[in-house]
N, C-alpha and C positions, 0 to 999 in steps of 0.2 A: 434438401430432401427431394424437392421436385425434380432436380437434375439427376439425382442418384437413382431414384425409383425406375425411370424408363430404362436406364442402363442395366439395372439389376434384372428387370423383367426380360430385356433382350438377351442377356446372358443365360437366363434360366430357360428361355425358349430355344436357344441355339444348340440343338442336339449335335450338330456337326462340328462345333467349335473344338470340343475336347479331342475327338479323333484327329481333326485336321492339325491341331497344334502338335500332337504326339507324332504324327507322321512327318511333319516338317522337321521337328527336332531330331527324329531318327535319321532322316535324310542328311541333315547337317552333320550329325555324329558319324554316319557312315562315310560321308565325303572326307571328313577330317581323318578318320582312320585309314581310308584308302590312300589319300595323298601322303600321309605320314609313313605308311608301309612302303609306298613307292619311293619316297626319298631315302628311306633306310635301305631298300633294295639297291638303289643306284649307288649309295655310298659304299655298301659292303661289296657289291659287284665290282666297283672301281678298285677296291683294295685287292680283290681276288685277281683281277686282270693284271694289275700293275705289280703284283707280288713277284712274278718271275723277273721283271725288269729290275727291280731292286736287288733281288737275289743275285742275278748275273752281274749286275754292276758291282756288287761287293766281291764276287768271285774274280772279276777282272782286276779289281784293285789288289786283291791278294796275290794274283798271278804276277802283277807288276812288282809288288813288295817282295815276293819270294824269289825274284830273279837273282842270279849270281852276282851281277854287277849292275848297279843302276845305270851307269853310263853305257854299258853294253846294251841293255834293254832299250834305252832311249835311241841308241844308234839303230837297233833292229826295227823299232817302230817308225823310223824315218823312211823305211823301205816298204813297199806294198807287199812284198813276199813275207816280211816279218810280221806285218799287220795281219795278213791272212793266216799265218801260223798261229797267232794268238786267238783269232776267231775260231779256228778249228779246235784249239784246246778248250775254248769256252763251250763249244757245241757238244763236246763229250761229257761235260759236267752235268748237263740237263738231258734226261732221256726224252725221246720223242721229237728231237730236232730233225726236220725234214730237209732243210736247205739253209744256206747262209748267203748273205750279200755283204760286200765291202764298199763303202763310200769314202771319198776323200773329205778334207776339211770343209769344202764348199757344198757337200751333199751330192756330188756327182758320182755316178756309178763307176766302180773300178773293176770288180771281179765278182764272181758268184761260184758257188759250189753246191751241187753239181752244175754241169754246163747247161742243163735243161731249164735252169731258172731264168725267167725273163729279166731283162734289164729295166731299171727305173731309177729316177732321181728322187731324193728326199723332197718332201713338200716344204714350203716356207716355214710352217709351224714346226715341223720335225727338225729342220735345220737349226732354227733358233733355240730349240730345247737342247740340241747336241752342243751348241756353242756354250750354253750354260752348264754343260757337263751333267745333264739330268737324264737318266735312263727313262724310257717310256715304252708303253705297250699299246697294241691295237688288236682287239678281238673281233673276229668276223664269225658270227654263228653259222652263216651259210655262204661261205666263200666259194667262188667258181675256180676250179683248178686252172682253167685257161687264162685267168688273170695273173697267175703267178708262175706257171710252168709252160714250157714249150711242149705241149702234148696234143695229140689229135683231138678234134672236136668230140665232145661227149654227147650221148643221147640226151634228148630234151628233158626226159624225166630226171636223169642224173644231174644234168646241168641246173635244173630248177631247184632240186633239193639242196645241192651244195654240201660242203663239208666244213666243220669248224676249224679255223686256223687262228693261231696266236703269233703275231709279229712283235719281236722285242728288239728295240734299238738301244745299243750300248755305246757311249762315247769312249774313244781310245785316246789317251794322252800319256806323256812321259811322266815317270815318277817325280813327284814334287813340283810339277808344272801344271798350269791351268789352260794352256793353249791346246785346242783340239787338233789332233793329228789325223784321225779317221773315225768312221762310224761303222759299227758292225751290226748287221740285222740277222737275227735268228728266227726262222720260220718254223714253228712247232705245231705238232698235232694238238688241236684244241678240244678234243673230245672230253678230256678230264675237266677242263674249265667249264665246258657246256653242262656236264653232269653236276658240277658244283653249283652253277647258277640255277639249274633246274631245281635242285634240292632246296636252294635258298628261296626261290620263288614259292615253292610248295610250302615250305616251313612258314614263311612270312604270311602266305595266304591263310593257312590254318590258324596262326596266331591272331591275325587281323579279324578273321571270322569269329573266333572265340571271344576276342575282346569286344567285338560289336554285339554279340549275343548277350554277354554278361552286362556290359555298360548300357546297352539298349534296353534290356529288361529292367535294370534298376531305374533308368531314366523314365521309361514308360510307367512303372509303378509309382515313382515319385510324382510325375505329372498327373497321373490318374487320381492319386490321393489328394494332390493340390486342387484339382478341379472339383473333386468330391467335397472338400472343405469349402471351396468357393461357392458351390451350389448350396451347401447348408447355410452359409452366411447370407447368400441371396434370399433363400427361403425365409430365414429369420428376419432379415431386413424387410421383406415384403409383409411378413406377419406383424412386425412392430409398426410398420407404416399403416397397415389396415387397422390395428388396434388404436393407433393415434388418431386416424381419421374417424373411427367410430366414436372415440372419446370426445373428439371435437364436436361431432354431430350431437352426441348426448348432452354435452355442455351447452351447445346452442339451444337444444330442445329444452333443457332445464331452465335456461335463461328465458326462453319464450314462455314456458309454463309459469315461471315466477311472475313475469310481466302479465301473463294472462290472469293470474290470481289477483293481482292488484287491480287490473281493469275490471275483473268480475265483481270484486267488492264494490267498486264505484258504480258499476251498472246495476247491481242488485239494489243498492241504496236508491238509485233513481227509478227502478222499475217497480218497487214494492207498491207504492200508492197508485200508479197508473194501472197495474194489473188488477188490483182490488176493484178499482172503478170499472174496468173493462169487464170483469167477471160479473159484477152486479148488473151492468148494462145488458150483457148477453143473457143473463138469467131471467130478466124481466120480459124478454122477447122470445125465449126459447119455445115455450108452449109445446105444441105437438109437431112443430116443423123440424124435419130431420137435419136440415143444414144448420139451423141454429143450435140444435142439440150437439152436433159435431163441433161447432165453434165453442160451445160451452165446455165440452170435454177438453178441448185444446187449452182453453184459458185455465181450467182447473189443473191440467197437467203442468202448465207453466207456473202456476201458483205453488203447486206441490214441490217443484224443483227448487224454486226460490226458498221455500220453507226448509227444504232438506239442506241446502247449502248454508243457510243462516244458522240452522241447528248445529251442523258440524263445526262451523267457524265459532259459534258460541261456546261449544264444549271445549274447543282448543284454547280459547281466550280465558274462559272462566275456570279452567282447571278441573272441570267435572270429571270424576273417575269412577268407573264401574266396569264390570265384565259381562260379556255376552257369551253364552255357551255356543258350541258349534250347532247344537240342535236349534237354539233360538235364531242363530244366523241363517240356518237352512230354512227355517219357517218364514223369516222375513223375506228372503230372496224368492221363495216359492210364491208367497202372497203378492209379491211385486211383479213377477214374470208371468204368473198363471193367466191373468187377463190378456196380456199381450200375445201369449201363445194361442189362447182360445180364439182371439180375434183373427189370427193368421191361419186357423184351422189345424193347429198342431196340438200334440200331447206333450205335457211337461212331466218327465219322469225324474225322480230323485231318489237317492239312497244315502243313508248315513250310517257309518260303522266305526266312527272315530269319536273319542272323548276329548274334552278339553274346553278351554274358554279363551277369548280374546278381550283385551281392553277395549273400551268404547272407541278410542282413537284408532286402534288397529282394525277393529271390526268395521268401522265406517269406511276405511280404505279398502278392506277386503270386499265389502258389499259393493262399492263403486266398481271395482275390477270385475267381480262376478256378474254384476248387472250388465256391464258393457259386453262381456263375453257371451252371455246368454242372449242379449238382444242381437248380436251378430249371428249367433246360431239360429235364431228365429228367422232372420232375414235370409240366411243361406239355405234353409230347409224348405222343400216343396210342401204344399198342403197335404194333409193326410198322414204325415209322418211325425216323428217325435224328436224333441231335444232333451238332453239328459244332463243332470247334475249329480255327480258321484263324489261324496266326501268320505275318504277312507284313510287309515293310517299307512305310513310308509317308513322306510328306514331313516329318512331325513326329517320326519315330522308328520304332517298331515297334508295330503294332496287333495285339492278341489278340482276335479276334472269336469270340464264342460264339453259335451260332444253334440254334433249335429249329424244329419243324414243328407247333407248336401253333396255337390259334385266334387268337393275337395278344393284345395288351393292350387292355382297355376304355379308352374316352376318360377316364373318371373316374380311372383309375389313372395314366394318362400325365400328368395335370395335376400331381400331386404324387408323381412316381415315386420320388424319392430321399428322401422324407420319411417318418418313422416313421408307421405307420398300422396299422389292425386287419387282420391277415392273413385271407385267405379260404381258406387251405390248412389241413387238419387238423393240429393240433399246431404251427402257425406262430405267430410272435410279431410279424410285421410289421416286423422290424428288419433283415432280410437285406440288401436293397438299400441301405438307409440306412447300415448298417455298412460295406458294400463301398465306398460312396462316400467315407466317412470314411477308410477304409484307403487308397483311391486317392489322396486328397489328402495324407494323411500320407506316402505314398510319393512324391508329386510327380508323379503320373500323372493321367490324365483318364479318367473312366468316363461313358459316354453311351449313350443308346439309338440304335442305328444304323438299325433298321428295325422296323416293327410293322405287319403286314398280316394278312389272314385266313389266309395261308399260313404264318405263323410270325413270330417276331421275333428280333432279334439285338442283343446288347450288345457294345460295343467298349471294351476297356481299352487306352488309348494310352500306351505307355511312351516318354517323351521320350529323345532321343539322349543327354542328360546322364547318364541312369541306366545306359546300356549300355556295358560295358567291352569290351576286346578278348579277354578270356579268358586273359590271361597268368597271372593268379593262379587257376589252375584248382583245382577241388576235388579232393581225393584220392578214389579209389574208395570208401574207407571213409566219407568224408563224404557222398558221393552216396548210398551205400547207407543211411546213417543218415537222410538227408533223405527218401529214398523210403520208408524204413520208418516214419518219423515221420508221413508223409502218407498212409500206406496204411491 
């Protein structure tokens, strides 16, 4: 998990990754389509260029087969004039033939028609193909006339533009024999071939562009959908990791609070007698001295806390059960916080508009949570202002909202509001809200930040309807007095 989370966070922050991958994939697809279309163009173009060579080769064979006597034709082909006569017959078969050349079996020039045709010998490759009796063609899209004909020099513009020419080489041999007697070259007007190749290039370019648009769109959509799903998976993975981390912290906090409970019970047992003795000692010396009076109030406060915890633990262990109404709960918390608020120069305002009752166990936990929230509100509110407790019904049950008129919570505090942290208050330990959250969950309630502005903040303790009784098992006046005394 520790190795996956950094990768997931990096993928989620890389806004350029998805477009970059899509662009690279489209470039690869475009390259593949381009080279495929180019290879197809070369293959089809080769067939178009060599089509006339194959056709004229077949015509030459038919001419030989159609002769009156095979021996007579063989005798005619032994002579250059007979070979030239066959070449001229072949030139009349195909329209657009401009000139002819005749070469001997070794590829050397013999004759040409018309006489303005330049002399040349066959290349080694052409001669080897003729020996194998394989017709061949060579297309020149911009041939210079001066390279093939004895003509006056052309203007530079005409010479640079050139004209399309097709040269077809046909092997001549006697019927039924495989030895080469001569080679005929037909020089044809290549404008029709040029038009075919131009149409082929245009057609393939259109098809390639259409294929790229369609396949590229599908690929881009598929990759976009894949990256969207990957982003969702990364988001869920981070959420699950955050939930797991939060659960681990809460488990650690629960373990700490459980250990704290055991340590607290041990400490209480050891503190009961010393505190009683300390209180008696301070009471005998208090008199009218203000400092001794403050010390006496402190020892009385500690003794009251010990008594409160002992009472709660006692009720849990003895199984004592009764109910406290919400009105009694509000009365106890008012009596407990009123002196603290007055000492800080604040007003305590409260309102109650909900009905119901809590068991003594649930009421004790709710009182501990509300007391902690109200003490925090008193510490956050400047003198002369007010803190407020509002208990009202809601759709989920009853909400106990505690509000102050302080400066609000900083953003850094709101991010980890209910997690243990270093306290910024003198003498604080940073566990108040975290412990209150744990108590609320143990109670089955919800504790949340309802509002935080520059005019103050408020916390809401939401008690579900399942915790609220009808008050039939009401507490006796003595139990209420005991609860109030324990929380006072």
